[in-house]
C-alpha positions in Angstrom: 83.7 97.3 122.0 82.5 98.0 125.6 84.3 101.0 127.6 86.0 99.3 130.4 84.7 100.1 134.0 86.4 102.8 136.2 85.9 104.6 139.2 84.9 107.5 137.6 82.0 105.9 135.8 80.3 105.5 139.3 79.3 108.7 140.3 75.9 109.1 140.9 76.1 112.7 139.7 77.4 111.9 136.5 74.8 109.5 135.8 72.0 111.8 136.7 73.7 114.2 134.5 73.7 112.1 131.3 70.2 111.1 131.8 69.1 114.9 132.1 70.9 115.6 128.8 69.1 113.0 127.0 70.9 109.5 127.4 68.2 107.2 126.9 67.7 109.2 123.6 71.2 108.7 122.2 71.7 112.5 122.6 74.8 112.5 124.8 78.6 110.6 125.0 81.5 110.4 126.8 84.3 112.0 124.3 88.0 112.5 124.1 90.2 111.9 126.8 88.1 110.1 129.4 87.6 107.2 126.8 91.2 107.1 125.7 92.7 107.0 129.1 90.0 104.5 130.5 90.9 102.2 127.5 94.5 102.7 128.5 93.5 101.8 132.2 94.9 105.7 133.0 93.7 107.7 135.9 91.0 110.2 134.3 91.5 114.0 135.1 88.8 115.8 133.2 85.8 114.6 132.2 83.8 115.8 128.9 80.6 115.0 127.3 79.3 115.6 123.9 75.7 116.4 122.9 73.7 117.1 119.7 71.5 119.4 122.0 71.9 123.1 121.7 73.4 125.1 124.4 70.7 126.8 125.7 68.8 123.6 125.9 71.8 121.9 127.6 72.2 124.9 130.2 68.3 124.4 131.2 68.6 120.6 131.5 71.8 120.7 133.9 69.9 123.5 135.9 66.7 121.3 136.2 68.6 118.4 137.4 70.1 120.2 140.3 73.3 121.5 139.3 74.8 124.7 138.4 75.5 125.6 134.8 78.5 127.7 133.8 78.7 129.1 130.1 82.4 128.8 130.2 82.6 128.5 126.1 79.0 129.3 125.0 80.5 130.9 121.6 81.7 127.4 120.9 79.2 125.6 122.3 80.6 124.4 125.9 78.4 124.8 129.0 80.1 123.2 132.4 78.2 121.4 135.0 79.3 121.9 138.3 78.8 118.6 140.0 80.0 117.6 143.6 82.7 115.6 142.4 84.1 118.2 139.8 83.2 120.4 136.6 82.2 118.5 133.4 82.1 120.0 130.3 79.4 119.8 127.9 79.8 120.7 124.5 77.4 120.9 121.9 78.6 118.8 118.3 80.4 121.0 115.7 81.7 121.6 112.5 84.5 123.6 111.3 83.3 126.4 109.1 86.5 128.1 108.5 90.0 127.7 109.7 93.3 129.9 109.8 95.8 128.1 111.7 95.2 129.8 114.7 91.5 129.7 115.5 88.4 128.0 114.1 84.8 129.7 113.3 82.4 126.6 113.9 78.8 125.8 113.4 76.6 123.5 115.4 75.5 119.9 114.1 73.7 116.7 114.7 76.4 114.7 113.0 78.2 112.6 115.6 81.2 111.4 112.8 81.1 115.1 111.5 82.1 116.3 115.0 84.6 113.7 115.3 86.2 114.4 112.0 87.3 117.5 113.3 89.3 116.3 116.3 93.1 116.3 115.8 94.0 112.3 116.2 92.3 109.5 116.0 93.1 108.3 119.6 91.3 111.6 120.5 87.8 110.9 118.6 86.5 108.1 120.4 83.2 108.4 122.2 81.3 106.2 124.5 77.8 106.1 125.6 77.3 106.9 129.4 75.6 103.6 130.9 76.0 101.0 128.8 79.8 102.0 127.4 79.6 101.4 124.0 82.5 102.9 122.2 82.2 104.7 118.8 85.2 104.5 116.8 84.9 106.3 113.1 88.4 106.6 112.1 90.1 103.2 113.9 91.4 104.9 117.1 90.8 101.9 119.1 93.4 99.9 117.3 95.7 103.0 117.3 95.3 103.2 121.2 96.1 99.3 121.5 99.5 99.4 119.2 100.3 103.0 120.4 100.0 104.9 117.4 99.6 108.8 117.4 97.9 109.3 113.8 96.0 112.0 112.3 92.5 111.9 111.0 92.7 112.3 107.3 95.3 114.3 105.5 98.3 115.6 108.4 98.7 118.4 106.1 95.4 119.7 106.0 95.0 118.9 109.8 97.9 121.0 110.8 96.7 123.9 108.4 93.5 123.9 110.5 95.5 124.5 113.4 99.2 124.9 113.5 99.4 123.8 117.6 98.6 120.3 116.2 102.4 119.8 115.5 103.5 120.1 118.9 100.6 118.2 120.4 101.4 115.5 117.9 104.7 115.1 119.5 103.5 115.8 122.9 100.8 112.8 122.2 103.5 110.6 121.0 105.5 111.3 124.1 102.7 110.1 126.2 101.2 107.6 124.4 103.1 106.1 121.7 104.9 102.9 121.3 107.7 102.5 118.5 108.2 104.7 115.7 106.0 107.9 115.0 103.6 107.6 112.1 105.6 108.5 108.9 103.0 110.6 107.2 102.4 112.8 110.7 106.2 113.6 111.1 106.8 114.2 107.2 103.9 116.8 107.6 105.2 118.6 110.9 108.4 118.5 109.4 107.2 120.2 106.3 105.3 123.1 108.3 107.1 123.6 111.1 107.5 127.2 110.3 103.9 127.6 110.9 104.8 127.4 114.6 105.6 131.2 114.3 102.2 132.3 113.4 101.1 131.0 116.9 101.4 133.0 120.0 104.2 132.4 122.3 101.7 131.4 125.0 100.5 128.5 123.1 103.6 127.4 122.3 105.3 127.6 125.8 102.2 125.9 127.2 102.3 123.1 124.8 106.2 122.7 125.3 105.9 122.6 128.7 103.3 119.9 128.6 105.6 118.0 126.4 108.8 118.4 128.9 106.4 117.1 131.5 105.7 113.6 130.4 107.8 110.8 131.8 110.6 110.4 129.5 110.4 113.3 126.4 114.1 112.9 125.8 113.2 110.5 122.5 110.6 112.8 121.4 112.7 115.9 121.4 115.5 114.1 119.8 113.4 113.4 116.8 112.3 117.1 116.8 115.6 118.2 116.8 116.6 115.9 113.8 113.6 117.2 112.1 114.3 121.0 112.5 110.6 120.8 114.0 111.5 123.7 117.2 113.8 125.6 115.1 111.8 128.1 114.3 110.6 129.2 117.8 113.7 127.7 119.7 116.9 127.7 117.5 118.9 127.2 120.7 117.9 123.7 121.1 120.4 121.6 119.3 122.0 117.9 119.7 124.0 118.8 122.7 120.4 120.2 124.1 119.3 116.6 123.9 122.2 115.2 125.5 121.6 117.8 128.6 118.0 116.5 128.6 119.0 112.9 129.1 121.3 113.4 131.7 118.8 115.2 134.0 116.1 112.6 133.2 118.6 110.2 134.4 119.2 112.0 137.1 115.7 113.1 138.1 114.7 109.1 138.8 111.6 107.3 137.6 108.9 110.2 138.8 108.0 112.6 135.8 110.3 115.7 136.4 109.7 119.4 136.3 109.1 121.0 132.7 110.5 124.3 133.6 113.6 122.8 134.7 113.8 120.4 131.6 113.6 123.5 129.7 116.6 124.9 131.0 118.4 121.6 130.5 117.5 122.2 126.6 119.6 125.7 126.8 122.9 126.7 127.0 124.4 127.7 130.3 124.2 131.4 129.7 121.7 133.5 131.7 121.5 135.7 128.9 120.0 133.1 126.7 117.7 132.0 129.2 116.3 135.5 129.8 115.9 135.9 126.1 113.9 132.4 125.6 112.1 133.4 128.9 110.8 136.8 127.3 110.3 134.6 123.8 108.0 132.4 125.4 106.4 135.0 127.2 106.9 132.7 130.7 105.3 133.8 134.0 107.8 136.0 135.9 108.4 133.1 138.2 109.2 130.6 135.6 111.8 133.3 133.9 113.7 133.5 137.2 114.1 130.0 137.4 115.1 129.9 134.0 117.3 132.7 134.3 118.9 131.0 137.5 119.4 127.4 136.2 121.5 128.8 133.4 124.2 129.9 135.8 127.1 127.9 134.9 130.1 126.2 137.4 129.4 124.2 140.4 126.7 125.3 142.6 128.3 124.5 145.8 126.8 123.2 149.4 123.1 123.0 148.8 121.7 125.1 151.7 123.6 128.2 151.0 122.7 128.1 147.7 118.8 127.2 148.9 119.2 130.5 151.3 120.6 132.5 148.2 118.0 131.6 145.3 115.1 129.5 147.1 114.5 126.0 147.1 113.1 125.3 143.3 115.8 127.2 141.9 118.7 125.2 144.2 117.1 121.9 143.2 117.3 123.0 139.5 120.9 123.9 139.7 122.1 121.0 141.9 120.3 118.7 139.4 121.5 120.5 136.3 125.4 121.3 137.4 126.5 119.4 140.5 128.7 116.3 139.9 127.1 114.5 142.7 123.1 116.3 143.1 122.2 113.3 145.5 123.3 114.6 148.9 122.6 118.3 148.5 119.0 117.2 147.3 118.8 115.2 150.8 120.3 118.0 152.7 117.3 120.7 151.5 114.5 117.8 151.0 113.1 118.8 154.8 114.7 122.0 155.3 113.7 125.6 154.8 115.9 128.6 154.5 115.5 130.5 158.0 115.3 133.9 158.2 118.7 136.2 159.9 117.4 136.5 163.3 118.3 140.0 163.5 117.6 143.6 161.9 118.8 146.9 161.4 117.3 148.3 164.4 118.9 146.0 166.5 122.4 147.1 164.9 121.2 150.7 165.9 120.8 149.8 169.2 124.1 148.4 169.6 125.7 151.7 168.5 125.5 152.1 164.8 124.0 155.1 163.0 121.3 154.5 161.1 122.5 154.5 157.2 124.3 152.7 155.1 126.8 151.3 157.6 124.1 149.4 159.2 123.0 147.9 155.7 127.3 146.7 154.9 127.1 145.3 158.5 123.9 142.9 158.4 125.4 141.8 155.1 128.7 141.0 157.0 126.7 139.4 159.8 124.4 137.5 157.2 127.9 136.0 155.3 128.9 134.6 158.4 125.8 133.3 159.5 125.6 131.2 156.3 129.1 130.5 156.5 128.9 128.7 159.9 125.8 126.8 159.0 122.8 129.0 160.0 123.7 128.7 163.9 120.8 130.2 166.6 120.1 133.1 167.6 122.6 133.7 170.5 125.4 132.8 167.7 124.0 135.4 165.6 123.8 138.0 168.5 127.9 137.4 169.0 128.5 137.7 165.7 126.3 140.5 165.5 128.3 142.3 168.5 131.5 141.4 166.5 130.7 143.0 163.3 129.2 146.2 164.7 132.4 146.7 167.0 134.5 146.1 163.7 132.4 148.8 162.0 132.8 151.2 164.7 136.7 151.1 164.6 136.5 151.6 160.6 133.9 154.3 160.9 
């Protein structure tokens, strides 16, 4: 079978790189996602090459072709060639020497099949000759791409034992590429080894989970994971009610892919304390953790612009989509709007007669409350409000 033509294959720099790496002698191929996604007529974002050349030879040939060579993963045989169109990873063929479920010790090899066999799923083990596009398929990956089947290479239990993250990767790849029911052997193995996820770093779990939640519609896949208690070891908060909340959110978001952090919030109860615990457990960034907490606030979020002014645009969108009975109007109200800053400061109030100190801060808060309630009027109106609030403060001093 021949790889379909695609825009990325017509890059002259890529052709020059493949030639320099020995394409004519069969020393280099496209591998992995670029082959899979091109078969599916999907955009290709990352390009990976594999080669039987050793890393030092790869680096020398990249530089001889006029490109920068960056040893991004030299211990595992990866050198990045920096092309005009972007980076291309070139990795020497490998075989696993030992694995412990979290990392692998590898050795270099000249055997293309041996390298393909260490990959996770059949659809990810495809490779193709750069110029001719001839596809090399050792494990039935082309057929699995065509029918939308995500299937482990070999024994699923053995593959999961090599890298526990493959449990989550299986569900993510099914959510993106799968059609119909999941592979029975893979699903059974994932359910049997779900507790192995506890051995992984929380950062790796979070990264994979957010990728899963970022696909077009993760709800059916998440439902299977809940039924099989796959997430229970690391996210016991997720249950059948979570699936219903996620389904409702996906319906509200529309046809475009939704925000993964917002979807994670949908999976959690309406409790900021629980959201904070989950954010800490998954070691999310401070910004992601804050959004998760704000999204968990129960109750109607109220008017969109005051909400966005108080908690920010992203968090306001989250609350509207998750909590509002009819979010469309509120979302439209802030679509092309940025929360303004109060056009007056403490120095202005001192100039109006207040003494610097707690009274200034309290009066500023009162002015801001009225400014927000009145719909963020202009500076002239704020000046009037300020004069009134300063007068009130002076009377009560």
